[in-house]
ZAKOL-289355 format. One line per field, with one value per residue (C-alpha): x, y, z. Coordinates in Angstrom, 1 decimal. Example, Ala and Ser with C-alpha at 12.3 -4.5 7.8 and 13.67 -1.06 7.14 Angstrom:
! residues 2
east	c(12.3 / 13.7) .
north	c(-4.5 / -1.1) .
up	c(7.8 / 7.1) .
! end
This chain:
! residues 474
east	c(-18.5 / -15.3 / -14.9 / -14.6 / -13.8 / -13.1 / -11.5 / -13.2 / -11.5 / -12.6 / -9.6 / -10.2 / -7.1 / -4.4 / -4.6 / -4.8 / -4.7 / -8.4 / -8.6 / -5.4 / -6.9 / -10.1 / -8.1 / -6.0 / -9.0 / -10.6 / -7.3 / -6.7 / -10.3 / -9.8 / -6.4 / -7.5 / -10.3 / -8.4 / -10.6 / -10.1 / -9.4 / -10.7 / -9.5 / -12.1 / -11.6 / -14.9 / -14.1 / -17.6 / -17.0 / -15.6 / -14.9 / -12.7 / -11.2 / -7.7 / -5.1 / -2.6 / -4.9 / -5.3 / -1.6 / -1.2 / -3.6 / -2.0 / 1.5 / 0.3 / -1.2 / 2.0 / 4.2 / 2.1 / 2.1 / -1.7 / -1.8 / -5.1 / -6.3 / -8.5 / -8.6 / -8.2 / -11.7 / -12.8 / -16.4 / -16.0 / -15.5 / -18.9 / -21.4 / -23.1 / -23.7 / -25.2 / -27.5 / -28.7 / -29.5 / -31.3 / -33.5 / -34.1 / -35.3 / -37.5 / -39.0 / -39.7 / -41.4 / -38.7 / -37.6 / -39.3 / -38.5 / -38.7 / -39.2 / -39.1 / -37.0 / -34.1 / -36.1 / -39.0 / -36.8 / -35.0 / -38.3 / -39.5 / -36.4 / -36.7 / -40.3 / -39.4 / -36.6 / -38.8 / -41.4 / -38.6 / -39.3 / -36.5 / -35.7 / -36.6 / -38.2 / -42.0 / -42.7 / -44.5 / -43.5 / -43.5 / -46.8 / -46.3 / -45.7 / -46.3 / -43.2 / -43.4 / -42.1 / -41.0 / -37.3 / -37.7 / -34.7 / -35.4 / -33.5 / -34.2 / -35.3 / -35.5 / -39.0 / -38.1 / -40.6 / -42.7 / -43.5 / -41.5 / -37.9 / -34.4 / -32.3 / -28.5 / -26.6 / -23.3 / -20.2 / -18.9 / -21.9 / -24.4 / -28.0 / -29.1 / -32.7 / -34.0 / -37.6 / -38.3 / -40.6 / -37.5 / -35.7 / -35.8 / -36.5 / -32.9 / -31.6 / -30.1 / -29.2 / -28.7 / -30.3 / -27.2 / -27.7 / -24.6 / -25.2 / -24.9 / -22.8 / -25.6 / -26.5 / -22.9 / -21.7 / -24.7 / -24.2 / -20.4 / -20.7 / -23.2 / -21.3 / -18.0 / -19.6 / -18.5 / -19.9 / -18.2 / -18.2 / -15.8 / -16.0 / -16.1 / -19.1 / -19.8 / -21.6 / -24.0 / -26.9 / -26.3 / -26.5 / -30.3 / -30.8 / -28.3 / -29.9 / -33.3 / -31.8 / -30.1 / -33.3 / -35.2 / -32.6 / -32.9 / -29.3 / -28.1 / -26.8 / -23.3 / -22.4 / -21.4 / -18.9 / -18.7 / -15.4 / -15.5 / -13.8 / -10.3 / -10.1 / -7.3 / -6.0 / -8.5 / -11.4 / -12.2 / -12.3 / -8.8 / -7.4 / -4.1 / -3.3 / -3.5 / -1.2 / -3.9 / -1.6 / -1.0 / 0.3 / 3.2 / 4.1 / 4.9 / 7.3 / 9.0 / 9.2 / 11.1 / 8.5 / 8.7 / 5.4 / 5.3 / 5.3 / 2.5 / 0.5 / 1.1 / -0.1 / -3.2 / -4.3 / -4.1 / -6.4 / -9.6 / -8.4 / -6.3 / -5.1 / -4.5 / -1.6 / 0.4 / 1.8 / 4.0 / 2.5 / 4.1 / 1.9 / 1.5 / 0.4 / -2.1 / -3.6 / -3.8 / -5.2 / -7.3 / -11.1 / -13.2 / -15.9 / -13.4 / -13.0 / -14.0 / -17.3 / -15.8 / -13.7 / -9.9 / -7.5 / -4.5 / -1.3 / 1.8 / 4.2 / 3.0 / 3.5 / 7.0 / 7.8 / 6.5 / 8.7 / 11.8 / 11.0 / 10.6 / 13.9 / 15.7 / 14.1 / 13.8 / 16.2 / 19.0 / 18.6 / 14.9 / 15.7 / 18.5 / 16.1 / 13.9 / 16.9 / 18.3 / 15.4 / 16.2 / 19.9 / 18.9 / 16.9 / 20.1 / 22.0 / 23.8 / 24.2 / 24.2 / 25.5 / 29.3 / 31.0 / 30.3 / 27.6 / 24.3 / 23.1 / 26.3 / 25.6 / 22.1 / 23.4 / 25.5 / 22.8 / 19.6 / 19.5 / 20.5 / 17.5 / 13.7 / 13.1 / 14.8 / 15.3 / 17.2 / 19.2 / 20.0 / 21.2 / 23.5 / 24.8 / 25.6 / 29.3 / 29.9 / 29.4 / 30.8 / 32.9 / 31.0 / 31.4 / 31.6 / 32.3 / 29.6 / 30.7 / 30.2 / 32.1 / 34.9 / 35.3 / 35.6 / 37.6 / 39.6 / 41.8 / 45.5 / 46.0 / 44.5 / 47.2 / 49.7 / 47.0 / 45.6 / 49.1 / 50.1 / 46.7 / 47.0 / 50.5 / 49.3 / 46.2 / 48.1 / 50.5 / 47.8 / 48.1 / 44.4 / 41.5 / 39.2 / 37.5 / 39.8 / 42.9 / 41.7 / 40.8 / 44.1 / 46.0 / 44.0 / 44.7 / 48.4 / 48.5 / 46.7 / 49.1 / 52.2 / 50.9 / 49.7 / 46.2 / 42.8 / 41.5 / 38.7 / 41.3 / 42.4 / 39.1 / 37.0 / 39.2 / 39.3 / 35.6 / 35.0 / 37.7 / 36.1 / 32.3 / 32.2 / 30.5 / 31.1 / 28.4 / 28.8 / 28.9 / 31.9 / 35.2 / 36.4 / 33.2 / 33.0 / 36.5 / 36.1 / 32.9 / 34.2 / 37.2 / 41.0 / 41.3 / 38.5 / 39.6 / 43.2 / 42.0 / 39.6 / 42.2 / 44.6 / 41.9 / 41.3 / 45.1 / 45.1 / 42.0 / 43.8 / 47.0 / 45.0 / 43.2 / 46.4 / 47.9 / 44.8 / 45.0 / 48.7 / 48.3 / 45.2) .
north	c(-24.7 / -23.3 / -19.6 / -17.7 / -13.9 / -11.5 / -8.1 / -6.3 / -3.0 / -0.7 / 0.1 / 3.9 / 4.7 / 3.2 / 0.7 / 3.2 / 2.7 / 2.2 / -0.4 / -2.2 / -2.5 / -4.0 / -6.4 / -7.3 / -8.0 / -10.2 / -12.0 / -12.6 / -13.9 / -16.4 / -17.5 / -17.8 / -20.1 / -22.1 / -20.6 / -19.0 / -15.4 / -14.2 / -11.1 / -9.5 / -6.4 / -4.4 / -2.6 / -1.9 / 1.9 / 1.9 / 5.6 / 5.7 / 2.2 / 1.9 / -0.8 / 1.3 / 1.2 / -2.6 / -3.0 / -0.7 / -2.7 / -6.0 / -4.5 / -3.3 / -6.6 / -8.4 / -6.0 / -6.4 / -10.2 / -10.5 / -13.6 / -14.6 / -18.1 / -17.3 / -14.5 / -11.8 / -12.0 / -9.1 / -8.0 / -6.7 / -10.4 / -11.4 / -9.2 / -12.1 / -13.6 / -10.4 / -10.1 / -13.6 / -12.8 / -9.5 / -11.5 / -14.0 / -11.3 / -9.8 / -13.2 / -13.9 / -10.5 / -9.3 / -6.6 / -4.4 / -2.0 / 1.7 / 4.2 / 7.3 / 10.1 / 11.8 / 15.0 / 13.4 / 11.9 / 15.2 / 17.0 / 14.4 / 14.7 / 18.5 / 18.2 / 15.7 / 17.9 / 20.9 / 19.0 / 17.6 / 14.1 / 11.6 / 11.5 / 8.1 / 6.7 / 6.9 / 3.5 / 4.9 / 2.0 / -0.6 / -2.2 / -2.1 / 0.7 / 1.2 / 2.1 / 5.6 / 4.1 / 0.7 / 1.6 / 3.7 / 3.5 / 2.0 / 0.9 / -2.2 / -1.6 / -4.1 / -4.5 / -4.0 / -5.4 / -2.6 / -4.3 / -5.9 / -5.2 / -6.4 / -7.6 / -7.6 / -9.3 / -7.5 / -9.1 / -5.6 / -3.4 / -5.9 / -6.1 / -3.6 / -3.3 / -1.6 / -1.0 / -2.1 / 1.0 / 3.1 / 1.4 / 2.4 / 0.4 / 0.6 / 0.4 / -3.0 / -2.2 / 1.1 / 2.2 / 0.9 / -2.5 / -2.3 / -3.6 / -1.5 / -2.2 / -3.6 / -6.2 / -7.3 / -7.6 / -9.8 / -12.1 / -12.3 / -13.0 / -15.8 / -17.3 / -17.2 / -18.7 / -15.8 / -16.3 / -13.6 / -10.1 / -7.7 / -4.2 / -0.5 / 0.9 / 3.2 / 0.1 / -0.3 / 1.3 / -1.1 / -4.2 / -4.4 / -3.8 / -6.5 / -8.9 / -8.4 / -9.1 / -12.2 / -13.5 / -12.8 / -15.0 / -17.7 / -17.3 / -17.8 / -14.4 / -14.0 / -12.8 / -9.1 / -7.2 / -3.4 / -1.9 / 1.8 / 4.4 / 5.9 / 9.5 / 12.0 / 13.7 / 16.5 / 14.1 / 14.3 / 11.5 / 10.3 / 11.9 / 12.5 / 15.4 / 13.1 / 10.5 / 8.4 / 7.8 / 4.7 / 1.7 / 1.6 / 5.2 / 3.8 / 1.4 / 4.3 / 6.2 / 3.3 / 1.4 / -2.4 / -4.1 / -5.9 / -2.6 / -1.3 / -4.4 / -4.2 / -0.6 / -1.4 / -4.3 / -2.0 / 0.6 / -0.5 / -3.8 / -4.6 / -7.5 / -6.2 / -3.8 / -5.6 / -3.2 / -5.5 / -8.5 / -10.8 / -11.9 / -15.3 / -13.7 / -11.5 / -14.7 / -16.4 / -13.5 / -11.5 / -11.8 / -9.5 / -9.4 / -7.6 / -4.7 / -1.4 / 0.1 / 3.6 / 5.2 / 5.0 / 7.9 / 7.6 / 8.6 / 8.9 / 9.3 / 6.0 / 4.3 / 5.7 / 4.5 / 1.0 / 1.0 / 1.7 / -1.1 / -3.5 / -2.4 / -3.0 / -6.3 / -8.1 / -10.5 / -8.4 / -10.6 / -9.7 / -6.0 / -6.2 / -7.6 / -4.4 / -2.1 / -3.2 / -1.5 / 1.8 / 1.5 / 0.7 / 3.9 / 5.7 / 4.1 / 1.7 / -2.0 / -3.7 / -7.0 / -6.3 / -6.0 / -5.2 / -7.8 / -5.9 / -7.8 / -7.0 / -3.3 / -3.7 / -5.2 / -2.1 / 0.3 / -1.3 / 1.0 / 4.1 / 4.6 / 4.9 / 4.2 / 2.3 / 5.6 / 6.9 / 3.7 / 3.8 / 7.4 / 6.8 / 3.5 / 5.0 / 5.6 / 1.9 / 1.4 / 4.6 / 7.6 / 10.7 / 14.1 / 16.4 / 16.1 / 17.1 / 20.7 / 20.7 / 17.3 / 18.4 / 21.7 / 20.0 / 16.9 / 17.6 / 20.3 / 20.7 / 18.9 / 15.8 / 15.6 / 13.4 / 11.0 / 10.5 / 9.9 / 7.5 / 5.7 / 5.3 / 3.8 / 1.3 / 0.3 / -0.2 / -2.5 / -4.9 / -8.4 / -9.1 / -6.6 / -7.5 / -5.6 / -7.6 / -6.2 / -2.7 / -1.5 / -2.5 / -0.7 / 2.5 / 2.0 / 1.6 / 4.9 / 6.7 / 5.3 / 6.3 / 9.9 / 10.0 / 10.7 / 9.4 / 6.9 / 9.3 / 11.8 / 9.3 / 7.6 / 10.7 / 12.2 / 8.7 / 8.4 / 11.7 / 10.8 / 7.4 / 8.1 / 11.9 / 12.6 / 12.3 / 9.7 / 6.1 / 2.6 / 1.7 / 2.7 / -0.8 / -2.0 / 1.2 / 0.7 / -3.1 / -2.7 / 0.1 / -2.1 / -1.5 / 0.0 / 2.5 / 3.4 / 4.2 / 6.2 / 8.3 / 8.8 / 10.2 / 12.6 / 13.7 / 14.2 / 16.5 / 18.3 / 18.9 / 20.1 / 22.5 / 23.8 / 24.2 / 26.2 / 28.5 / 29.1 / 30.0 / 32.4 / 33.9) .
up	c(4.2 / 2.6 / 3.3 / 0.0 / 0.1 / -2.6 / -3.3 / -6.1 / -7.0 / -9.8 / -12.0 / -12.1 / -10.1 / -8.0 / -5.2 / -2.2 / 1.5 / 2.0 / -0.8 / 0.5 / 4.0 / 2.6 / 0.6 / 3.6 / 5.8 / 3.1 / 2.6 / 6.3 / 6.8 / 4.0 / 5.2 / 8.8 / 7.9 / 5.2 / 2.5 / -0.9 / -1.7 / -5.1 / -7.1 / -9.3 / -11.4 / -11.6 / -14.9 / -16.2 / -16.0 / -19.5 / -19.6 / -16.4 / -16.3 / -17.7 / -18.2 / -16.3 / -13.2 / -13.5 / -13.6 / -10.6 / -8.6 / -9.5 / -8.8 / -5.4 / -4.5 / -5.4 / -3.5 / -0.4 / -0.7 / -0.9 / -3.2 / -4.6 / -5.2 / -8.2 / -10.7 / -11.7 / -13.2 / -15.3 / -15.5 / -19.0 / -20.0 / -18.5 / -20.3 / -21.9 / -18.5 / -17.1 / -20.1 / -19.4 / -15.8 / -16.7 / -19.1 / -16.4 / -14.1 / -16.8 / -17.6 / -13.9 / -13.4 / -11.0 / -13.4 / -16.0 / -18.8 / -18.0 / -20.9 / -18.8 / -20.4 / -18.6 / -18.7 / -16.9 / -14.3 / -13.7 / -13.3 / -10.9 / -8.8 / -8.7 / -7.5 / -4.8 / -3.6 / -3.5 / -1.5 / 0.8 / -0.3 / -0.7 / -4.4 / -6.0 / -9.0 / -8.8 / -10.4 / -13.5 / -15.7 / -12.9 / -13.9 / -17.6 / -20.0 / -23.7 / -25.6 / -27.1 / -30.3 / -31.5 / -31.1 / -28.0 / -25.6 / -22.2 / -19.0 / -17.1 / -13.4 / -10.6 / -9.2 / -5.5 / -2.9 / -1.5 / 1.8 / 4.6 / 5.5 / 4.7 / 7.7 / 7.5 / 10.3 / 9.7 / 11.3 / 12.3 / 12.7 / 14.0 / 13.0 / 10.3 / 9.3 / 6.1 / 5.1 / 1.6 / 1.0 / 1.5 / -1.4 / -5.0 / -8.2 / -9.1 / -12.7 / -13.6 / -17.2 / -18.9 / -22.1 / -24.1 / -22.5 / -20.2 / -16.7 / -13.5 / -10.4 / -8.2 / -10.9 / -11.7 / -8.1 / -7.3 / -10.3 / -9.7 / -6.0 / -6.7 / -9.7 / -7.8 / -4.7 / -2.5 / 1.0 / 3.0 / 1.6 / 3.4 / 2.0 / 2.9 / 4.8 / 1.8 / 0.4 / 3.3 / 1.4 / -1.6 / 0.6 / 1.0 / -2.7 / -3.5 / -1.1 / -2.7 / -6.1 / -4.8 / -3.4 / -6.6 / -8.3 / -5.7 / -4.5 / -0.9 / 0.2 / 1.6 / 5.1 / 5.1 / 7.0 / 6.4 / 7.3 / 8.6 / 6.6 / 7.2 / 8.2 / 8.1 / 11.3 / 10.7 / 10.9 / 7.2 / 4.8 / 3.8 / 0.7 / -1.1 / 1.2 / 4.2 / 2.6 / 0.8 / -2.2 / -4.2 / -2.2 / -4.7 / -3.7 / -0.2 / -1.8 / -3.6 / -0.3 / 1.3 / 3.3 / 3.7 / 2.7 / 6.0 / 7.8 / 5.7 / 6.3 / 10.0 / 10.0 / 7.9 / 10.1 / 13.2 / 11.5 / 13.3 / 14.8 / 17.8 / 19.9 / 23.4 / 23.5 / 20.8 / 18.1 / 15.9 / 14.1 / 11.7 / 8.8 / 10.4 / 13.7 / 11.7 / 10.2 / 13.5 / 15.6 / 13.2 / 13.5 / 11.3 / 14.1 / 16.3 / 13.8 / 15.5 / 14.3 / 14.5 / 11.7 / 12.0 / 11.8 / 9.5 / 11.2 / 8.9 / 11.9 / 13.4 / 10.0 / 9.8 / 13.3 / 12.4 / 9.3 / 11.4 / 13.8 / 10.8 / 9.3 / 12.6 / 13.3 / 9.9 / 8.4 / 6.7 / 3.6 / 3.3 / 3.8 / 1.3 / -1.4 / -1.0 / -0.6 / -3.9 / -5.7 / -4.1 / -4.9 / -8.5 / -8.7 / -7.8 / -10.6 / -8.4 / -9.2 / -5.7 / -7.1 / -6.9 / -3.4 / -0.7 / 0.0 / 0.3 / 3.3 / 5.1 / 4.3 / 5.7 / 8.9 / 9.7 / 8.6 / 10.1 / 13.1 / 11.2 / 8.9 / 9.1 / 5.5 / 2.7 / 0.9 / 3.8 / 4.0 / 0.2 / 0.7 / 3.6 / 1.9 / -1.5 / -0.5 / -0.1 / -3.8 / -5.5 / -4.8 / -3.7 / -5.3 / -2.3 / 1.4 / 3.9 / 4.5 / 8.3 / 8.6 / 6.4 / 8.2 / 11.5 / 10.7 / 7.5 / 9.1 / 8.7 / 12.0 / 10.4 / 7.7 / 9.7 / 11.1 / 7.6 / 6.1 / 8.9 / 8.7 / 4.9 / 5.3 / 7.9 / 6.0 / 2.8 / 4.5 / 5.9 / 4.7 / 5.0 / 4.8 / 7.7 / 10.6 / 12.9 / 11.2 / 10.4 / 13.9 / 15.5 / 12.7 / 13.5 / 17.2 / 16.6 / 14.6 / 17.4 / 19.9 / 17.9 / 17.5 / 21.2 / 20.1 / 21.1 / 18.5 / 17.5 / 16.3 / 13.7 / 13.1 / 12.4 / 9.7 / 8.1 / 8.3 / 6.5 / 4.0 / 3.1 / 3.7 / 3.0 / 6.3 / 10.0 / 10.6 / 9.4 / 10.9 / 13.1 / 11.5 / 11.0 / 9.3 / 7.2 / 5.8 / 5.4 / 3.4 / 1.2 / 0.3 / 0.4 / -3.1 / -2.7 / 0.8 / -0.2 / -3.2 / -1.0 / 1.7 / -1.0 / -2.1 / 1.5 / 2.0 / -1.0 / 0.3 / 3.7 / 2.0 / -0.2 / 2.9 / 4.8 / 1.9 / 1.8 / 5.5 / 5.3 / 2.4 / 4.0) .
! end
């Protein structure tokens, strides 16, 4: 049997952390077993579903690299099929028309609540009801068995047993004829031959109802695995204030997709003490049966740490591909020199996010407006005037502009002035980078380029002269 899993988000918002983890677990299960991963958009909530949300989900999936083998399928394109199945259930006696008014149902609910009885439909129309009028509105309800039990052998939670007499005659079609979630998901899973359903544990109570519908239709039920929810550090359900934002927001904040995937796979699953997993390792090692039954706690600091490890360890060409997006947001075209992957090489251990890397790399591509005040105050003093002038002269005279020629030139200037190399290198660094922190001085000057370096050194010399004049007059 070929394993077939699915991810079935509702396009009423963005792809968030919880949804992305569910998608990842389903994707890994399919990839591990050589199966197929299906994407289905459950957009029957016509009031809340939006094209923008669909695009956000697809964009998030693409950024994470969770490629799907079939889809996306849209439930709104399948209404005829749902109507066909509803009629089939009516014809077979597994469903019936209910003419009860909203007022009657609300009153029934109030009475049950007052009597401390679990609210549920009382089955008034279950054995046949006369329409109040020829055109009276009605819903279609499933005739749930009243005896026996439903057993779910959940891959994560183990054996779950539900008594049928605890289940309601749920609505399959609303009075306007539109199908409900529990009907559409059953039909879709059956038609799409889904045999492994991995989803959030907020669906556990739906599972016995869906199993009864599947059996009424004569379909083989899938295997279920219900993933525990994700909590914030305060123990409450994850929300925006905990960091449960759109997956794409993490891209905008400078996270690598591989780092986010690694973090998500560790939310409820582990393999010994291993922290870092490549995607290939995730596929090889992940087993949905090993997912913890307890809820996981979202830790933004751990995610940030993981991202830093990935930035340090990944191929600079791969990091550069993602960094270019962030430079573009700053109005920088990273195509002209210096080579972006060379910039990444010298910055990989200096940034926790790609946003930070873009910020500290901006000076490689364009002149900065202002010096860092602390750096300028310390290193662009009158005493730095001669080292800057001598260094400019030496650098301008270099036949070739390489790290191997730049550093000896700086050493020679320091030797001639009987200074430590840092007394020449630091003023140069602030002159060229605008701050006292940058990669090694030879790589910094090399990547900025000869023309830009000389121009910025001239500017720094003018700055030092102006400062010296202010100090003399003061």
